[in-house]
DRENMIMI-722659 format. One record per residue: residue in one letter; x negated, y, z negated of N, C-alpha, C in turn; residue number from 1. Coordinates in steps of 0.001 Angstrom, whole numbers, m for minus. Each point is the difference from the previous one (the first is absolute). Layout:
R residu      nu      nv      nw     cau     cav     caw      cu      cv      cw num
R      A       X       Y       Z       X       Y       Z       X       Y       Z NUM
...
***
This chain:
R residu      nu      nv      nw     cau     cav     caw      cu      cv      cw num
R      M  m60842  110541 m121765    m815     644     772    m630    m825     915   1
R      R    m591   m1233    m202    m737    m887     369    1083    m824    1064   2
R      F     971    m372    m264    1184    m470     697     413     628    1027   3
R      S     226    1546    m413     372     425    1326   m1108     367     798   4
R      R   m1330    m105    m104   m1273    m110    1008     362   m1131     804   5
R      F    m124   m1193    m813     171   m1661     759    1076     251     869   6
R      I    1180     194     m35     985     286     693     m41    1179    1210   7
R      F    m706     575    m189    m402    1341     975   m1074    m985    1029   8
R      L    m794    m818    m452   m1181    m409     837    1018   m1193     541   9
R      M     454    m658    m588     739   m1041     877     935     534    1070  10
R      I     941    1014    m136     473     660    1034    m934     487     874  11
R      V   m1302     371      92    m896     257     743    m701    m935     744  12
R      A      83   m1145    m597    m459   m1284     448     883    m626     827  13
R      I    1160      10    m204    1394    m140     859    m149     775    1501  14
R      I    m117    1228    m393       4     948    1130    m792    m180    1068  15
R      T   m1359    m156    m601    m881     197     923    m303   m1853     274  16
R      S     790    m976     124     m99   m1091     357   m1387   m1022    m433  17
R      V     m81      46   m1411   m1287    m294    m673      10   m1494     253  18
R      I     998    m526     159    m162   m1494    m289    m597    m749    1181  19
R      L     268     181    1143    m543    m971     851     567     291    1588  20
R      F    m339     502     830     898     672    1156    m565    m598    1445  21
R      S     719      33     823    m815    m240    1525     647     502     767  22
R      G   m1172     224    1454     224     766     786    m791    m717    1329  23
R      C    m457    1132    1078    m576    m784    1081   m1388     752     178  24
R      N   m1171    m462     218   m1038     685     694    m163     460    1549  25
R      S    m935     361     595     464     620    1304    m170   m1499     638  26
R      G    m446    m962    m375      72   m1487     695    1251    m832      67  27
R      G    1030     596    m930    1505    m701     m27     m97    m827   m1123  28
R      K    m978      68    m702    m399   m1201   m1038     803     684   m1034  29
R      K     598   m1047    m915     676     363   m1382    m858     398   m1053  30
R      V     161    1200    m698   m1237     589    m739     804     274   m1516  31
R      V    m642    m959   m1136     241     265   m1114    m771     953    m829  32
R      T     531     755    m551    m638     960    m722     251      27   m1412  33
R      L   m1083     m73    m727     m56      53   m1597    m126    1235    m668  34
R      K     584     382   m1365    m482    1366    m599    m842    m406   m1300  35
R      L   m1316     606     102    m993      m4   m1185    m187    1033    m613  36
R      A     666    m163   m1409    m205    1296    m949   m1346    m149   m1128  37
R      H    m602     913     m97    m874     m80   m1391    m187    1597    m192  38
R      G    m838      79   m1223     m77    1487    m720   m1261     732     461  39
R      L    m851    m597     800   m1346     576    m224      94    1024    1350  40
R      S    m824    1091     140    m142     989     960    m722    m754    1517  41
R      V     179     709    1154    m446    m141    1318   m1438    m235    m331  42
R      E    m827     563    m930   m1294     313     150    m902   m1488    m763  43
R      H     883    m327    m657    m108   m1324    m759    m718   m1297     555  44
R      P   m1179    m647    m166    m205   m1136     881    1023    m839      11  45
R      V    1004    m223    m903     814    m870     m91    1300     m96    1202  46
R      H      56    1297      80    1139     430    1087    m857      20    1364  47
R      K   m1090      47     294    m820    m392     933     m21   m1324     403  48
R      A    m220    m822    m983     183   m1436     120    1361    m662     582  49
R      L     850     621    m543    1314    m212     368     243     327    1063  50
R      V    m520    1203     664     154     374    1491    m639    m880     823  51
R      F   m1048    m675    m386    m647    m907     817     674   m1236     162  52
R      M     639    m481   m1415     871   m1384      52    1049     161     600  53
R      A     922    1200     384     634     136    1038    m370    m121    1228  54
R      Q    m972     720     354    m486    m489    1418    m213   m1333     567  55
R      R    m833    m745    m903    m233   m1374     125    1225    m804     241  56
R      A    1028     162   m1036    1468   m1017     169     529     834    1358  57
R      Y    m131     984     504     777     522    1213    m831    m619    1162  58
R      E   m1337    m305      26    m745    m376     951     171   m1585     294  59
R      K      29    m373   m1241     m19   m1815    m444    1588    m274     585  60
R      S     915     813    m393    1214    m353     438     358     290    1596  61
R      D    m913     333     951     117     443    1325    1270    1361    m185  62
R      S    m502     632    m714     869    1292    m395    1371      m9    m113  63
R      T     378   m1180    m772    1386    m179    m437     301     m36   m1378  64
R      L   m1032     614    m651     m23     202   m1604    m628     904    m257  65
R      K    1015    1354    m334    m470    1143    m757     156     172   m1202  66
R      I   m1162     817    m576     204     539   m1649     m16    1210       0  67
R      D     903     765    m717     233    1426     m31    m487     268   m1528  68
R      I   m1073     851     m75    m379     378   m1407     588    1321    m693  69
R      Y      96    m230   m1310     194    1140    m704    m398     146   m1067  70
R      P   m1070     924     m30    m532     424   m1181     409     910    m970  71
R      N    m829     143    m980     220    1382   m1043    1162    m350    m842  72
R      E     847   m1156    m246    1115    m243    m630    1141     349     516  73
R      Q      20     270    1485    1139     212     699    1308    m491    m428  74
R      L    m200   m1466     214    1074    m511    m615     279    m706   m1314  75
R      G    m714     603    m660     m19    m665   m1689   m1385    m164    m358  76
R      N    m283    m137   m1727   m1269    m306    m482     m10   m1565     258  77
R      E   m1140    m377    m639    m310   m1568     263    1178    m741    m583  78
R      K     570     269    m988     801    m798    m785    1336     m92     784  79
R      E     535    1118     502    1243     193    1009    m322    m656    1186  80
R      C   m1010      19     811    m302    m861    1073      52   m1214    m161  81
R      I    m632    m292   m1078     160   m1753    m610    1655    m297     231  82
R      E     474     959   m1207    1746    m632     432     555    m188    1137  83
R      Q    m325    1102     905     339    m180    1509    m144   m1055     571  84
R      L   m1416    m539    m157     m66   m1281     922     962   m1198    m600  85
R      Q     m32     304   m1259     675   m1366    m603    1492     165     705  86
R      M     455    1047     m39    1374     304     868     180    m392    1468  87
R      G   m1462      62     664       9     171    1350     468     880     421  88
R      S    m290    1341    m391     504    1447     600   m1304     535     312  89
R      L   m1446    m498     127   m1138     420     m64    m681   m1210     550  90
R      A    m814     m47    1086    m903   m1213     161   m1007      15    m610  91
R      M    m821     710     m84   m1290     m51    m410    m482     992   m1165  92
R      T   m1062    m278    m874    m622    1360    m632   m1292    m726    m611  93
R      K    m885     970     m66   m1288    m153    m527     264     382   m1553  94
R      V    m501    m447    m968     313     351   m1503   m1355    m560    m450  95
R      S    m411     623   m1331    m951    m551    m990     935   m1209    m459  96
R      T    m916    m840    m496     302   m1291    m799     874     138   m1298  97
R      S    m425    1283    m787     203     102   m1017    1865     290    m251  98
R      P     365     946     655    1537      m3     m42     794   m1308     728  99
R      L    m701    m936     630     340    m932     419     506   m1028   m1138 100
R      E    m591     m94    m813     m37   m1059   m1314    1292     158    m763 101
R      V    1078     867     197     895     188    m515     934    m792     652 102
R      F      20    m310    1124     814    m460    1165    m493   m1521    m134 103
R      V   m1601    m439     m88    m551   m1080     169   m1141    m236   m1221 104
R      P     539    m295   m1163    m924    m196   m1340   m1348    m699      75 105
R      K    m344    m682    1446   m1253    m793      49    m820    1204     409 106
R      F     363     930     386   m1061    1170     564    m738     526   m1183 107
R      K     703      69   m1150    m293     259   m1216   m1855    m131    m217 108
R      V    m365   m1234     316   m1330    m246    m119    m899    1227     366 109
R      L     353     381    1351    m877     509     541    m347    1672    m433 110
R      A     957     174   m1260    m167    1434    m355    m995    m125   m1630 111
R      L    m544   m1596    m416    m647     m39    m873   m1284     917      98 112
R      P    m210     823    m882   m1520     784      66   m1035   m1105     212 113
R      Y   m1088     345     829   m1592    m601     137     635   m1492     341 114
R      L    1077    m233     923     265   m1352     404   m1165    m713     900 115
R      F    m442    1091    1046   m1039    m363    1153   m1177     287    m501 116
R      K   m1022    m835     202   m1608     346    m653    m604    1332    1410 117
R      N     718    m388     993    m489    1376     943     666    m250    1247 118
R      D    m146     890    1007     839     160    1167    m126   m1368     636 119
R      E   m1070    m703     168      31    m993     859     471   m1513    m705 120
R      E     329     m41   m1251     406   m1155    m708    1449     438     316 121
R      K     600    1197    m343    1299     273     440     628    m760    1108 122
R      W    m671     360    1292     454    m120    1294    m238   m1973     122 123
R      K    m760    m236    m755    m247   m1471     257    1322    m326    m901 124
R      V     460     287    m905    1414    m239    m663    1066    m154     984 125
R      L     323    1651     650    1112     444     700     m24    m787    1219 126
R      N   m1393    m606     496     186    m650    1507      95   m1389    m377 127
R      G      27    m658   m1053     157   m1187    m412    1096    m441    m461 128
R      P     274   m1336    m630    1515    m723       6     921     912   m1083 129
R      I   m1001     783   m1248     782     702    m675     883    1068     557 130
R      G    m685     844     946     300    1127     965    1326    m398     673 131
R      K    m378   m1517     692    1285    m477     991    1131    m346   m1267 132
R      E     m23     m77    m801     602    m566   m1143    1121    1215    m487 133
R      L    m759    1152      62     409    1298    m470    1101     862    1032 134
R      L    m807    m252    1275     971     261    1278    1307    m245     100 135
R      A      41   m1215    m400    1408    m862     426     631      52   m1304 136
R      A    m486     390   m1014     727     129   m1602    1260     828     m97 137
R      G     254     997     957    1074     923      83    1163    m500     841 138
R      E    m290   m1159     912    1238    m435     994    1059    m245    m713 139
R      S    m149    m458   m1082    1822    m371    m615     565    1251    m416 140
R      E    m886     937     m94     577    1796    m481     350     815    1268 141
R      G    m228    m676    1125     274     503    1151   m1258     906     591 142
R      L   m1367    m438    m303   m1048     806     270   m1025   m1126     500 143
R      K    m396     107    1082   m1121    m703     611   m1225     855      34 144
R      G   m1077    m407    m547   m1198     597     284    m825    m434    1220 145
R      L    m214    1285     783   m1184    m263    1256   m1397    m460    m182 146
R      C    m490    1076    m995   m1396     319    m114     m72     673   m1595 147
R      F   m1265     m16    m304    m330    1157    m775    m802    1004     566 148
R      F    m342    1155    m656    m911     961     848    m997     692   m1348 149
R      D    m911     196     148   m1102     144    m977     706    1590    m702 150
R      A    m162     334   m1117     669    1354    m887   m1113      46    m952 151
R      G   m1256    m673     430   m1172     537   m1013     m31    m278   m1402 152
R      A    m505     813    m778    m283     m92   m1604     816    1101    m454 153
R      R    1115     m74   m1025     553    1165    m405    m618     656   m1461 154
R      S    m351    1124     119    m545     818   m1240     572    1135    m707 155
R      F    m289     371    m987     793    1201    m520    m505    1488     721 156
R      Y     796     743      94    m319    1376     242    1036     971   m1021 157
R      T    m663     987    m279     644     597    m938    m367    1848     m41 158
R      S     929     696    m658     m13    1488     221    m604     605   m1293 159
R      K    m144    m724   m1052    m668     862   m1330   m1214    m550    m324 160
R      K    m539   m1383     288   m1331    m266    m302    m270   m1506     668 161
R      P   m1207    m397     272    m181   m1280     416     m45   m1063    m604 162
R      I     484   m1114     196     260   m1108    m765   m1373    m696     m11 163
R      L    m453    m209    m929   m1605    m738    m140     422   m1343    m687 164
R      T     617    m222   m1213     146    m790    m607    1737    m272    m282 165
R      P     508   m1171    m123    1377     119    m521     590     761   m1015 166
R      A    m761     413   m1160     109     935    m963     588    1403     859 167
R      D    m778     419    1351     477     996     458    1550     179     424 168
R      L     468   m1181      37    1567    m124     472     993     376    m884 169
R      K    m265     m91   m1192     866     139   m1010     762    1523     m32 170
R      G    1041    m288    m229     794    1520     344     500     692    1153 171
R      L    m550    m797    1104     219     525    1308     922   m1126     749 172
R      K     447     919     770    1723    m549     786    m747    m139    1145 173
R      I     132   m1324     330    m656    m776    1482    1053    m268     803 174
R      R      69     664    1251    1092    m554    1023    m329   m1565     187 175
R      T    1077    m844     m83    m480   m1246     956     840    m195     981 176
R      Q     381   m1334     511     781    m162    1123    1110    m594    m812 177
R      Q    1354     m45     729    1063    m950    m763    m558   m1323     249 178
R      S    m877     m72    m948     m13   m1561    m306    m343    m271   m1368 179
R      P     474    m996    m776      m4    m455   m1544   m1658    m220    m285 180
R      M    m389    m520     952   m1424    m629    m389    m802    1201     168 181
R      A      47    1069    1136    m969    1270    m186     204     622   m1376 182
R      M    1445     164    m303      56     421   m1353    m648    m407   m1331 183
R      E      39   m1415     345    m443    m540   m1287   m1750     m86      56 184
R      M    m524     307    1213   m1421     311     172    m458    1010    m602 185
R      V     893    1337     248    m502    1203    m544     248      24   m1388 186
R      S     823    m804    m796     272    m124   m1432   m1111    m460    m177 187
R      A    m377   m1385     199   m1122    m841    m242   m1153     834     m37 188
R      L     m50     748     863   m1313     780     113     m59    1306    m870 189
R      G     916     316    m824     500    1066    m583     491    1056      42 190
R      G     515     165    1366     862    1022     690    1523     m46    m241 191
R      S     578    1313     273    1331    m502     m71     769     363    1377 192
R      P     457   m1355     571     656      m2    1504    1094     848       7 193
R      T      40     355    1324    1309    1165     250      12    m567    1383 194
R      P    1330   m1109     529      33     216    1445     682     890     565 195
R      I    m501     611    1257     350     622     689     m62      76    1329 196
R      S     944       8     931      33    m119    1649   m1352     657     605 197
R      W    m560    m479    1113   m1497     354     668     485    1526     551 198
R      G    1270    m182     444      76    1699     529     329    1071    m811 199
R      E     366    m343   m1425     156    1253    m970   m1273     m28    m736 200
R      L   m1086    m597     m69    m909    m236    m425    m915    1231    m158 201
R      Y    m190     725    1107    m932    1290     130     498    1275    m711 202
R      T    1540    m181    m362     504    1220    m325    m153    m345   m1961 203
R      A     162   m1190      48       3    m619   m1600   m1331     443    m418 204
R      L   m1177     m20     609   m1361     m18    m462    m231    1566      75 205
R      Q     696     761     799    m286    1199     236     719    1045   m1391 206
R      Q    1188    m760    m329    1078     524   m1290    m477    m425   m1263 207
R      G    m909    m982    m225    m316    m741    m768    1035    m957    m795 208
R      V     581    m134     735    1148   m1418    m298    m861   m1095    m245 209
R      V   m1141    m249     557    m774   m1002    m389   m1333     698     m52 210
R      D    m781    m792    m506   m1611     464    m144   m1142    m638     892 211
R      G     517   m1005     600    m881    m693    1294    1127   m1006     437 212
R      A    m905    m811     959     450   m1240     521   m1119   m1083     390 213
R      E     388   m1087     694   m1426    m718     521     422    m450    1205 214
R      N    m945     111     979     120    m871    1309   m1155     207     753 215
R      N    m137    m167    1283   m1369    m411     690    m515    1167     733 216
R      P    m849     306     331    m560    1084     622     798     644    1338 217
R      P      42    m678     918     915     371    1160    1452     628    m545 218
R      S     865    m385   m1004    1165     275    m460    m365    1365    m610 219
R      L   m1072    m177    m993      41    1529    m423    m536     981     852 220
R      F    m532    m246    1229    m404     755     745    1167     785     893 221
R      T     796   m1501     544    1165     879     896    1004     450    m770 222
R      S      48     m11   m1060    1026     305    m683    m194    1327    m836 223
R      N   m1242     360     649    m606    1494    m779      23     m23   m1570 224
R      H     244   m1102    m945      23      51   m1454   m1123     706    m290 225
R      Y   m1431    m375     587    m977     663    m313     m84    1568    m259 226
R      E     781     779     732     437    1286    m374      12      68   m1563 227
R      V     929    m765    m518     621     190   m1201    m918    m782   m1136 228
R      C    m448   m1098     283    m781    m545   m1167   m1534    m116     963 229
R      K    m748     729    m915   m1447     183     502    m941   m1274    m785 230
R      Y     476   m1078    m630    m867   m1030    m575     447   m1085     373 231
R      Y   m1055    m975     747     489   m1093     501    m862   m1293    m698 232
R      S     322    m814    m813    m863    m829    m951     297   m1358     909 233
R      L   m1048    m654     596     236   m1087     401    m294   m1246    m817 234
R      D    1066    m217    m760    m207   m1316    m623     557   m1187     633 235
R      E     567     129    1207     554    m811    1011     720   m1131   m1055 236
R      H    1164     128    m417     522   m1036   m1053     896    m974    1119 237
R      T     471     422    1050     861   m1023     487    m339      51    1499 238
R      M      57   m1134     806     m93     m90    1260    1217    m337     751 239
R      V    1266     796    m187    1195    m502     269     120     m44    1649 240
R      P     m71   m1161     795     236     530    1557    1477     429     394 241
R      D     139     409    1078     909     368     635    1011   m1461    1029 242
R      I     806      77      13     896   m1174     768     650     899    1144 243
R      V     348    m817    1012     887     233    1000    1009    m956     170 244
R      L    1420     460    m203    1209   m1059      30     894     462     987 245
R      I     402   m1007     559    1236     205     375    1320    m960    m375 246
R      S     855     531     172    1517    m548    m609     169   m1356     558 247
R      T     543   m1127    m900     m85   m1082     688    1371    m286     599 248
R      I    1016    1024      m3    1111      55     756    m609     722    1373 249
R      V    m756     656     143    m389     461    1231    m432    m698     787 250
R      W   m1578    m955   m1018    m782    m827     811     791   m1147     670 251
R      K    1065    m749    m555     853    m913     122     820     388    1212 252
R      K    m191    1095     494     997     391    1558   m1256     399     699 253
R      L   m1148    m290    m118    m880     378     982    m226   m1320     715 254
R      S    m327      79    1451    m199   m1321     613   m1199    m806    m653 255
R      P    m459   m1187     391   m1328    m843    m567    m994     836     843 256
R      A     m55     591    1352    m887     769     546    m437    1328    m794 257
R      H    1138     754    m271    m177    1133    m578    m534    m165   m1505 258
R      Q     566    m992    m642    m668    m295   m1483   m2045    m632     158 259
R      K      m2    m642    1020   m1433    m242     395    m718    1173     m33 260
R      A     756     981    1061   m1019    1113     589     m16     715   m1331 261
R      L    1066     738    m910    m201     565    m979   m1182    m628   m1211 262
R      Q      56   m1361    m109    m771    m496   m1033   m1646     m75     525 263
R      E    m119     208    1246   m1310      16     451    m588    1436      17 264
R      A     927     848     227    m280    1284     146    m337     553   m1448 265
R      A     656    m243   m1478    m197       7   m1010   m1248    m339    m454 266
R      D    m445   m1564     487   m1123    m641    m381   m1266     563     549 267
R      E     322     683    1347   m1206     789     740    m401    1172    m453 268
R      T    1122     759    m835    m237    1441    m452    m799    m402   m1581 269
R      V     134    m907    m708    m483     m76   m1071   m1783     577     191 270
R      P    m770    m832     734   m1623     618     119       9    1517     158 271
R      Y     818     432     989      57    1152     588     186    1030   m1091 272
R      Q    1021    m297    m744     633     719   m1139   m1198     330   m1251 273
R      I    m662   m1319    m123   m1066     m43   m1141   m1201     880     685 274
R      K    m422      53    1262    m890     888     540     182    1255     m48 275
R      L    1392     553     340     211    1176    m152     287     721   m1351 276
R      W     335   m1019    m814    m185     389   m1622   m1319     348    m680 277
R      K    m756    m833     408   m1686     526    m650    m509     830     390 278
R      K     606     650    1373    m594     829     603     455    1328    m591 279
R      F    1523    m164    m219     439    1413    m673       5     m26   m1022 280
R      V    m574    m895   m1046      m9     422   m1504   m1463     651     m77 281
R      Q   m1010    m374    1018   m1063     983    m145     355    1483     455 282
R      E     696    m198     930     314    1521     372     592     722    m655 283
R      S     791    m591    m323    1007     573   m1379    m763     729   m1163 284
R      M    m988   m1239    m496    m756     835   m1162    m871     957     621 285
R      D    m719    m152    1001    m520     988     306     235    1745      18 286
R      K    1344    m203     835     944    1175     m16     585     591   m1378 287
R      M     230    m768    m890     388     321   m1274    m950     679    m947 288
R      I   m1341    m645     118    m840     467    m472    m231    1385     247 289
R      A    m299      78    1183     m91    1131     537     718    1247    m255 290
R      K    1397    m494    m202     997     909    m466     167     274   m1813 291
R      G   m1081    m508    m474      26     211   m1302     454   m1219   m1424 292
R      L     549   m1294     824      46   m1068    m947   m1226    m345    m455 293
R      K     157     m83   m1438   m1175    m611    m947      58   m1819     m78 294
R      V    m617    m662     558    m308   m1320    m201    m580    m784    m954 295
R      Y     307    m944   m1049    m622    m454    m916     289   m1683     m20 296
R      H   m1169    m534    m483      47   m1647     118    m279    m331   m1670 297
R      P    1392      37    m504     148    m727   m1511    m809   m1082     260 298
R      D    m149    m576   m1501    m571   m1488    m459    1145    m871     352 299
R      K     143    m888     858    1512    m771     328     347   m1191   m1178 300
R      K   m1367    m506    m415     202    m460   m1428     737     m33    m939 301
R      L     m68    1006    m325     928     825   m1161    1666     176     375 302
R      F       4    m281    1713    1381     223      54     353   m1466      73 303
R      I    m802    m920     399     207   m1334     524     599    m853   m1523 304
R      E    m857     479    m983     561    m333   m1421    1317     588    m378 305
R      K     607    1038     320    1086     290    m401     964    m966     925 306
R      A    m318     m71    1348     953    m765     491     323   m1354    m502 307
R      Q    m812    m522    m805      m5   m1593     m95    1476    m335    m950 308
R      A     498     932    m488    1088      80    m386    1363    m441     701 309
R      M    m278     499    1297    1186    m484    1022     m77   m1331      94 310
R      Y   m1262    m410     444    m384   m1562     224     406    m687   m1066 311
R      K     m25      77   m1398     468    m703   m1165    1413     104     143 312
R      K     724    1097     349    1488     m16      28     507    m874     850 313
R      Y    m521    m356    1280     770    m780    1249    m790   m1651    m361 314
R      Q    m767     m20    m935    m782   m1184    m134    1170   m1437    m181 315
R      G     m58    m705     765     841   m1208     180    1487     342     682 316
R      T     m24    1130     697    1030     197     815    m194    m135    1295 317
R      E     645     206    1069     m98    m238    1353    m961     812     598 318
R      I      28    1410    m708    m666     813     589   m1449    m384    m606 319
R      G      73    m324   m1069   m1509    m180    m609    m785   m1361     597 320
R      E     881    m677     146    m576   m1409     977    m333     338    1607 321
R      M     508     951     639    m249     321    1267   m1333    1109    m296 322
R      A     110     625    m830   m1206    1112    m493   m1447   m1275    m172 323
R      K     363    m836    m598    m905    m986    m179    m712    m611    1190 324
R      R    1048    m403     871    m410    m486    1416    m631     828     571 325
R      I     301    1175      69    m591     930     926   m1555     532    m571 326
R      Q      27    m332   m1150   m1442     337    m326    m847   m1086     173 327
R      E     565   m1119    m188   m1226   m1090     616     138    m306     982 328
R      E     561     611    1119    m196     m28    1429   m1112     870     463 329
R      Q    m497    1015   m1067    m621     914     528   m1686    m464    m245 330
***
C-alpha cells in the first residue's frame, strides 16, 4: 500500500513538473519555478514564513525565481517529500529534523530530550558552526539544508489524563513522528511509541488508536487535535527544529545568481519566522484554553532524570560526542 502511494505521488510529481521548469515573465526574462511541499496548514506560521521566503527569492532574483508552495501533505508526508528530493522529483520541502535522521544520522542529536537549556541557547547553537555543519550534513544524500525554522518545544497532549510525571505515561500509546529517536524518547520516558503520519493523526486520536501525541502549541491548534485531547502537559521534552531543504540535483541546476537569491531569502526568513512563531504560540494557547484545553506544568526534573538513559546509550558515539559539543557551546 505504501509503495503504491509512493508511485502515485511520483506520477503526480512528474505530471505537475515538480523538478524545475522555465518560462518567461512579462519582461521576457527566463523564469525558473521550483515546487516546495510541506505538511502543515496555510494558517500555520511556518507556511506563512515560506510564503515570505518565496516572495523574497522572487524579488532578489529580479522576478526570475519563483517558488510554488503545496501545503497540507498535497505531495506526500515528510518522509515521502524527502525521498522525492533525493530523486530530484521535488525541488524543496520543509520538514522536522526528526524524520530526516533516517536519511542523515547526524540529525539524531537534535532529538535528544532536554538537549538545549532554553530557546536562546538553541539558536546560539543553530546559528553557529554546529548548525552550519548540520545544514551541510545531508548533501551527500541529495539534501541541502538552507536554514532552520523555529518549531518551539514539544510536549505531551492526551485524551484520558494529564501527564504530570513519567509514571503517567505507562500504558499509554503516544503518537510519534517517523523517527527512531522520537520513539526511543517516548520509551525512555515511559510511554508506548506509535509512529503515525501527521495527516492521519486526528482520526487516530478520535478513534482511540493512540492515547495522545506530542507537539508544539501551534501544531496542536492548527491540527484541531485539542478537540480530542483536552490535557496538555508542558514538559517541553525536545526542541527539535524544522529545516528547509532543497534537492542537490535541483540546486546544481540553478544559476549562481539564483542560488545566491534563494540562500539570502532563506536567511532573511529565519528572524521573520521566529517572530511569527512566538506570536502564534501565545495566540494558539489563548484560543485553545478558551475552548476548554487544560494546561499543566509538570516538574521537568523528573523527566530529565528519565531521559539520562538515552545520553548514556549514545555516550562515546558520534551522536554522543555531538551532544557534548552542543551542551558545551551553551
